[in-house]
N, C-alpha and C positions, 0 to 999 in steps of 0.2 A: 504493500499499500504506499502510495506516494505520501510525502510529507503534509501536504494542504489538507489531504483526507484525515489525515491523523490529528491534525490540529482540529479541525472541524468536529470530530467526534470527541476529541478530550474537552473543547468548549462546550458541546451540548451536554455533556456528561456533567459538568461543572455543577456544583450546587451554589456557586458564588454568582453565577450569572442570572441577572434578571430575565423574565420572560421577553421584554422588549430587545434586550441583545442576542437572546437566542433566535428571535425573529428576524434579526438583522444578519445573522450568521445563515440561516437558511436561505433568506434570500439571495445573498451574495454567492451561495454556492451552485446556483443557477448558472451564473455568468463565469465562475471561477472552475467547475468541474466539468470536464467534456464525458465522461462516463456515465451514458444515462441510465444504465443499470445499478450502479451505485447511488446515484441520485434517486432513483425509484426507492430503493431500499431504505435509505435514509428518511426520505419523506413518508414511507408507509409507517417505519417505526416510530415518527413522531406524529402522525394523524393519530396514534392511539395516547399521546400525551393528556393528562389530566388538565393541564390547561388549554382552555378552549382558543386562545389566540395562536397557541403554536399548533394546536391539532388543526385548527380551521386554514392556517395559512399552508400547512403541511399539504393536506387536501387539495388546496389550489395549485400549490407548485407541481403536485403531479400533472394537472392538465397544462402547466408550463412546460413539461418537459417533452409533453406530446408536441405541442407548437414549436418548441425550439429544435427537438431532435427527431421528429417524425417517428417516434418509436416508444413503445410502452409495452410491457408485459400484460395485456389486460384482462387476462384469468385472473393472474395474482393481484391486481388492482381490484376487480370487481369482487373477488372474495373478502378482501380487507374492508371496501367500502361498505358492502354487505354486512359484516360483522358491527362497523361503526353505526351503520343506520340504526340497528337493533339496538344498542347500548346508549347511544347519544343521538337520540332524535333531533336534537338542535343544531346539528352539523349537516342534515339532508340537504339543506339549500346549497352548502359549499361542495357536498358530494354531486349534486346535479349539475352545477356549475364546473366543475372539474371534467365530469363526463361528458357535458358538452363540448367543452374545448377538445378532448379526447376525441369524439366522434367526427369533430370539425376537421380536424389534422392527421388521424390515422384511418387509412384505407383498409379494409379486410380483404 
């Protein structure tokens, strides 16, 4: 794993970082990391975060991966999104928006 990915993971796992700092890290990863699979796994992990801002942003960023990289593991994303929809109905709107982005930029 390259140095930048390690830095991102360490920062996201830090208990001293505010949720706003973590959101900035998640956003900057979109432009700093080219590995869409790694990004997808990062965002799927944090889509399950207890903080609604971090979870919602992570869900949105999955749609951005589709837009930027024209690639996504749709079955994996659907599985996680379905789970989140069941346990966090307040994030259904973010999930719908992300899936709309995915369908706009990914052709089957």
